[in-house]
Every structure is written in C-alpha cells, then in structure tokens.
N, C-alpha and C positions, 0 to 999 in steps of 0.2 A: 491409807499409811501404813497400816499393818501389811498391805499387798507389796508396798515398796520394799519395806524391810525384809520380807519373805524372798523377794526376788534378788536382793542383795546378797542374803545370806546363801541362796542356792547358787548365784553365782561364784560366790566364793568357794563354796563346795566344789564346783565344779572345776574350777582353777586347780585348787590342791588336790583332786582326784588325777588330773592329768600332768601333774609334775613329777618327773623322774629325779632319780639322784644327780644324774647329770646335768639336768636342768639347772639344779641348785648350785653344784659345782661351777658352771658355767656363769651364773650370776654372780658368785663370790669372785671369780677372777677378773669379769669384766669391773666389778666394783673396785677390785684392789687396783687395776691399771687405772681407772678414773681418779682414784685416790691419789696414786702416785703422780699421775701426770698434773693433778692440781697443786700436788707438794712441789713438784719439781719447777712449775712455773713461779709461785711463791716464792721460792727460795733462790730464783735466778733472773737473767734478764729477760726470761721468755714472757714474764707478766705484762713487760711494756709490749711483746709482739701481739700479744692477746688484746690489748688495748688498740694498737694498730690494725688488727683484723677487724675490730668492732668499728672503728671509723670508716674503713674501706667498706665494710657492710652497709652501713649506713648510707654512704655516698653512692654505691650500686643502687640501693633502693630508691633513693632520692632521683637518681637519673633515670629509672623506670617509671615513677611515679609522674615527674614534670617534664619527661620526653627529652631530656638533655643529653642530645646525640654525643658531643664532645666529650662530657664527662664521662657517660657511659663507655665509650670506646678507649678511654684513657684507664679507667678502673678493670675493664676487661682484659686489658693489656698488662695490667698490673698482676691480675689473679694468674694468668695464664704462665708468667715467669716468675711468680711468688714462691713455689715451691722450691725452685733451684735456689733462689736468693737467699730463702730460709736456711737450707741446708749449708751454704756458706758462709752466712754469718753467724750461724749458732753452732758451727762445728765443736767448738770447744765444749758447750752445754750438751750437745748430743753425746759426745765422748763420755762426759762426766757421767750423764743418765746411764748409759750402758754399762760403765764400770761399776755402778751403784748395784744395778741389777746383776752382775755377776758377783757380787759381795754379798748380797741380800740374805742367800741361802746359809752362810757361813756363821758358825758362833767363834766367838773371843778364843777359845783354846784351840781351834782349827787354825785361825788366823795366825796366831803366832806359836803354833806348834807347841803349847805348853800342856796338853791333855791330861796326861796321869803320870809320864815319868817322872820319877823323884828326883834323879839327877838333873834334868832339864828344868823342873820347878826351882831347885837350889841354884842353878845358873841363872836362872831370871832373877832371884831374889838377890843374889851377889851384884848383878848388874843393877838393880833398882838403887839398892844400898850405896853402891860406889858414886853413881851417878847424883843422888841426893846428897851424899856426904861432900862430893867436890862442889855442888852448888852451896852448899851451907859455908863452905870454906871460902868460895870465891865472894860470896855474898858479904863476908866480914871484912873482905879486902875490896869491897866496891867494884867488882869486877861482873861483866856480863858472860852469857853462855847461852847454847842453844844446841840441845841435844834432840837427835831424832830416833825412835824406835821403830824400825823399819817392821810393816806388817807383811800380809801375804803378797801385797803389790809391790814388787822388788822397785827399787829407785836407781837403775843403772845410769840414766842421764844424769841425776843430780850426783852419784858418786864420782862420775868421770870428771866432773868439775872440780873436786878436790884431791885430797892425796889419799891411796890406801895405806893403813896401818896395822890393819888384822891382829889386834891386842887384846889382851884378857882386859877387861874393865877394872881399873882400880883407880882409888881416889888420885895418887900422884899422876897417872896417865892423863887423865881426864883434867884435871886440876892445871897441870903444865900446858896441856893443849890451848886453853882459854886463860893462860897468863897474858896480861895485855901487851907483853914485850914479844910475845911468841908470834912466828910467821902466821901460823894458821887459826889465830885468835878470832879473827873476823868471821870465819864462815861456821858451818854447823858440823856437828859429830854425827855420824850415823851410825847406829847400833844394829848390827844385823847378826842374828843367831847369839845372841848375848855376848857378842864381841865388839870391840871398838873397831868397825870394819875401815870406816875412811874419816878423814878430818879437813876441815877448810873448804866445805861444800857449799856452793850458791843454791840456794832454795828460791822456788817461783814465789813472788809477792802474790798475796791476795789481792784479787780483783773485785771483792766487795765495795760498792762504792758507800755504803753505810757505815762503815768503820770511823769509829771517833778518830780525830785529826791528833790525839793526844798519844795513840800507839805507835810506837818505833818501829824501825826496819825489821828487828828481830821478830816481834810478836806478828808482823805483816807477814813475814817468812814462814813463821809457825802454822799460822791459819792458811798460808797458800799450799803449804805441802800436806795439810788435813784437808783441804779442797780438791785434791789431786790425786789423794791416795788413801789408805786406811792405816796410814803412819800416825805415831803419836808424838808430838812435839813437845818438849820441856824448853821453858825460856825462864832465864834469870836476867832482869833489868839490871843494866849498869847505871842508869840514872836514879831508880827508885828503890832498888834491891827487892822489886817483887818478882814473886814466883809464879808462874802459869802454865797450863798445860792446853794444849790444842789437840783437839780430837773430833772428828766426825763434823769438821767446819765449825766447831765452838771452842771458845776461849774460856777457861776456868781458872780462877786467881785463888792463890791461897797465901796464909799470912806466914805459916810456919814450914819447916821443912819435914816436921812431922805429918802436916795435912798433906802435903805433896806426896809422901812416901806412901801414906795410904789411898791416895786416889791412884796412882801408878799400879799398886797391888791389885787394886780393883779392876782396874782395865788389861792389864798384861798378864796375870794371875789368877784367874778365877778359880773358884774352890770347885772341883768337878763332884765333891760329894756334899756339899751344901756349905751354909753361912758359918758352923762352927769352926772349919778349917780355916776359912777366910779371915774371920776374926783373929784366929789364933796368928796368921801370919802378919796381920795388920799390927797387932799388939806387939809382936818379936822386931819387927822392923821400927816400928814408932818408939820402941825402948832405946835404940840407938840415937833418938836426937832428943834433946829437951823440948820440953811442952811449951815453953815460951823463948823466943830469940830475940834479945835485944839488938838491933842493928841502927846504927846512927844513920839519920837522914831518911828513916823509913816514914 
C-alpha cells in the first residue's frame, strides 16, 4: 500500500518537474477552446449535430460488429461526405462563432468607443436619455418602438433597408419616428456614433426555436440583431407597454424607464475608473424619470 502511494507521488513529481510554462499555456488554450466549443454547441443547432454524429458512430460500430456490409457502406459514404455537408448546413453558426471569437478580446469601452473622452461620454448619456424619455412618452400613448445601438460590428445591410436620417438624438426626433401614423414607425431606429443614423430598418428575426410564442415581432427582431452582432436593442411593446433590452443573445425586461436607463448606462457607458462614477451616472439619469410609472394596461 505504502509502495503504491510512494510510486504515485513520484509519478506526480516527475510529471510536474517536466512541465514547462508553455505546456501550461498550451493546456489552458486547449481547455478554453473545448469550453467554447461545448458552449457553442449548447447554444445552437450544433447540439443536434452532435447527437447525429453519435447515432452515425453507433451505426458504424454495429455494422463492424455484426458484419452488416450494406449499412457499413452507407455509413462510410456518409462520413466521407459529412464534412462538406456540415459546412454547408451550418454556415450561419460557423460565421457567428467566428464573429464571437473576433469580439471576445474587446471590452465594452472599445466596442462602443466610450473609453475616456468626457465629450463622448456626455454624447452617449444624451443618446440614452433621449431614447429612454422617448420610450416613456410613447409608452403613455400605447405605441411601440425598437431602437438599436450599433456596436463595433457595423450594420450596413440593415441600414440599407431603411432611410438614413443622421440626426442628433432627441425626444421629438425619436418619438415622431415611432408615432403610429408615421411612415417609418414599423421599422427599427439605428443609433450609430450617438446619432440617429437610420430609421425604418428591417432586422433579422431570431432563429431560436425555444422562444415563447408570446414574443412579438419586435422582440424577435431585437434578439435577431443581438444574435448576429454586438448591438444593443431596446424594445417597447405596443401591446403590453413592456420595456426590454436584447444584448448578447439575451432578452431582459424592465418595469420602469429608470431601470431601463440604468441597464443602458451599465452596458453602453461603463465607468473606466471604477464603480463610483458609474453609480453617479446612473443616479443622474434615473433622476430624470419617476421611480414608479403608472401605465394603463400593464
């Protein structure tokens, strides 16, 4: 017993004595890639692909064990042409994974260009305040809205589906766009570089099959643009008056405009020096909205 324990200890010592720093780095990188692959498969249709590969593997093993010549030939043919078929079928998922890899090393300040300039931070604060106040007023009138804050990944294809405006964000501009008699009210507004860059834009709908049927087109469009880019989409439901933010493929709902503004500040205007500045910014922007908002029909 003691001899076995001694041998195990000596084996561990030998392994650690032969490990270099680059070996540790290699292990960490491989572990990270495996984790990302598992996460990607769990969050996409690739999990069904993994199940299909398992079925093919079982069928191939059965064909070898029981000498099933025809089944072995079919499975072998499937394996030979499977790689090309996977690339064709899962092109959107592969593109999305590569886009995530390209964005993974970037922080929110670099994504939205709000690192340290006081003027840029003030412009962002004005854009957030204008959007939230516009939604609050539209909410009282039981109208819907969809506003997208563009990130580092630009949205030229989406912008081409709408009308360029390139205006400073303000309550009259945004509220008039989403007035239910206005020609552009059905589309989305794109905020680029803290300006109302385009309106009436058509967004891609989410392809997530697990979304509840109660979600309307605006919410599915908001999730769709968050699945294909690093944009932040803000939704005002015309039916319920609910306020939501779609970011990083997730949808978060809020009861009041104050809560919505605080979330947008946290995402779009992170404090480079620590939390006190961030808390102060949230406090200032929340002061513009009532703590409780009574909306008929909510």
